[in-house]
C-alpha angles and dihedrals in degrees: 000000000000096000089048092050094049093048090054092042091056093052116112136183116235088243131043116252091242088065095052132083121220091260091052092049091055093046091049092048092052093048104042108008112212090353140249115334120232121207093211094053091044094054108024141051122208137194092279102036132053127182120196123198136187110265094234144358105291132201131220131183128201116296092014127116140192121203124201122197122205114194110223116211116242095238088063100043103035119126113264096034113111105178115155108247123189110214116197125182125184127183118190119184144156133203137171111289130216119211096209096064126080107194127063095244093057097028093065129059089226127005127202140205136177133229131187131216123259126257108283094004117144120234092241093051091048093049091049091049093051096045096044100042107015121210113342117194094214090055107071096146128252097285123105097236117191096230105015133201095271131039091247092054135073131034093284100072119213092020128107126196095211097064095095145036093258110060120180129165134165142185142175116239137169114260092238087064090069111090124209088281132029113206133199123191121199109201131199123217131191116259125167097312124033093189092069116075126208121242118218150166127204132208128192125183135188120193133177096222094196091046090232099130130034113243111171102066096042094051093042090052092047092053095046093047093049094048092050091050093045089238098127133066102209089193132020117186136181152135114280114236096022094065093225122152 
């Protein structure tokens, strides 16, 4: 699952999404999918790019969720800064299949999708929203994702990132749109068999595409400092609807 996620995470289109129209995005997605993988991006960070991964293979059942909080350094998120930041998220998972079903939601024992926090949304508010309401199609965050969670979202119209066991999406945002924490929720949904959990791994990358501000060391320092001071919950988990964590 990890190797699969990193290969997809390293894939890149020949042109940046800011240079493409919606029609060109759809055409590119149809022709080359997530893009052309790169061994250096899949295996290495650099000063201007950092890729964070889950520490181990994790499991989720239906109506369960895990939330991951990534602290964002102040020099990156402060008001007035407008660096172009490429955000990439890849979820790779597997679950027990069933041959007699056609569509992904009934073909797998448990199916997963991911959702990110809104601009300026605190981790506690995001967690409460996820555990109380679950994944809501109309709520795809404030970022202009290329694919989007629903078919009427994202730049690639009529495509949805959640219709598969490999789910990548990416967008370019201004650095001041990142709050002090960027959160990702991985959410489990019932398929044909609720007793069989899905196994997954998650990768999240931030990159200064113009290489005008270092990213790797500031984010690494923030994460290590938060863990040392017990100020970060690397994983929050709970049952959707019952608000348990």
